[in-house]
LOGU-321438 format. One record per residue (C-alpha): residue in one letter; chain; z, y, x negated. Coordinates in nm, 4 decimals, m for minus. Layout:
<rokols>
(rokol A A (Z Y X));
...
</rokols>
This chain:
<rokols>
(rokol M A (m1.2057 m0.6437 m1.8203));
(rokol E A (m0.9793 m0.3508 m1.7380));
(rokol E A (m0.6133 m0.4355 m1.6827));
(rokol K A (m0.4873 m0.3607 m1.3332));
(rokol I A (m0.1782 m0.1567 m1.2568));
(rokol T A (0.0700 m0.3781 m1.0716));
(rokol G A (0.3902 m0.2714 m0.9015));
(rokol T A (0.5602 m0.1955 m0.5733));
(rokol L A (0.4082 0.0182 m0.2992));
(rokol V A (0.6255 0.3223 m0.2222));
(rokol F A (0.5710 0.6066 0.0258));
(rokol D A (0.6933 0.9478 m0.0916));
(rokol I A (0.7953 1.1168 0.2326));
(rokol S A (0.8294 1.4607 0.0680));
(rokol T A (0.4613 1.4681 m0.0366));
(rokol G A (0.3160 1.2250 0.2187));
(rokol T A (0.1604 1.0067 m0.0506));
(rokol F A (0.1706 0.6411 m0.1496));
(rokol W A (0.2363 0.5317 m0.5089));
(rokol I A (0.2347 0.2137 m0.7117));
(rokol V A (0.5753 0.2181 m0.8785));
(rokol E A (0.6902 m0.0009 m1.1658));
(rokol E A (1.0557 0.0050 m1.2752));
(rokol E A (1.1123 0.3291 m1.0790));
(rokol V A (0.8209 0.5055 m1.2536));
(rokol A A (0.5225 0.6197 m1.0456));
(rokol K A (0.2143 0.4671 m1.2106));
(rokol E A (m0.0761 0.5340 m0.9736));
(rokol Q A (m0.1253 0.7335 m0.6559));
(rokol I A (m0.3004 0.5601 m0.3661));
(rokol Q A (m0.4944 0.7777 m0.1253));
(rokol F A (m0.6684 0.7062 0.2034));
(rokol G A (m1.0059 0.5511 0.1216));
(rokol D A (m0.8821 0.3856 m0.1990));
(rokol S A (m0.9237 0.0102 m0.2330));
(rokol F A (m0.6477 m0.1953 m0.3905));
(rokol E A (m0.4933 m0.5396 m0.3534));
(rokol V A (m0.1713 m0.6557 m0.1887));
(rokol K A (0.0004 m0.9869 m0.2506));
(rokol V A (0.0120 m1.2010 0.0635));
(rokol G A (0.1957 m1.5243 m0.0083));
(rokol N A (0.0425 m1.6426 m0.3366));
(rokol D A (m0.2918 m1.4649 m0.2875));
(rokol W A (m0.4188 m1.1165 m0.3649));
(rokol V A (m0.6002 m0.9602 m0.0669));
(rokol K A (m0.8326 m0.6587 m0.0982));
(rokol T A (m0.7011 m0.3825 0.1273));
(rokol G A (m0.6729 m0.0119 0.1926));
(rokol I A (m0.4467 0.2149 0.3949));
(rokol E A (m0.5458 0.3175 0.7433));
(rokol I A (m0.3676 0.4785 1.0363));
(rokol S A (m0.3385 0.2790 1.3565));
(rokol S A (m0.1228 0.2893 1.6667));
(rokol D A (0.1510 0.0494 1.7697));
(rokol D A (0.2171 m0.0923 2.1175));
(rokol S A (0.3960 0.2308 2.2155));
(rokol G A (0.1036 0.4481 2.1067));
(rokol D A (0.2868 0.5823 1.7993));
(rokol L A (0.0818 0.6280 1.4831));
(rokol V A (0.1642 0.3843 1.2014));
(rokol F A (0.0274 0.3008 0.8576));
(rokol K A (m0.1544 m0.0323 0.8352));
(rokol L A (m0.3073 m0.2305 0.5481));
(rokol K A (m0.6621 m0.3508 0.6206));
(rokol N A (m0.7243 m0.7278 0.6187));
(rokol T A (m0.3493 m0.8006 0.6590));
(rokol D A (m0.0797 m0.8053 0.9258));
(rokol Y A (0.1210 m0.5418 0.7349));
(rokol S A (0.1894 m0.2245 0.9341));
(rokol G A (0.4649 0.0296 0.9824));
(rokol I A (0.6903 0.0768 0.6795));
(rokol L A (0.4909 m0.0558 0.3831));
(rokol D A (0.7413 0.0176 0.1061));
(rokol G A (0.8275 m0.2749 m0.1198));
(rokol L A (0.5008 m0.4668 m0.1020));
(rokol E A (0.3606 m0.6005 m0.4300));
(rokol V A (0.0270 m0.4290 m0.4996));
(rokol R A (m0.2225 m0.3777 m0.7789));
(rokol K A (m0.5151 m0.1445 m0.8444));
</rokols>
């Protein structure tokens, strides 16, 4: 079984991309359409990044199958 890359989700505003970062080192880029897992409580939930709108109609990032939306930096993820 292949070992998964685990770290913190970080959005790089200068390139518009998400990364899994471990100890300040970018390990894996996450793109729209990629599947990965996010830790919710004590469970890992299969997810992906999508764009949605908030109550004001502004576009925001959202993680599928979770309540996470808006600024997603700092979440524990693995791929």
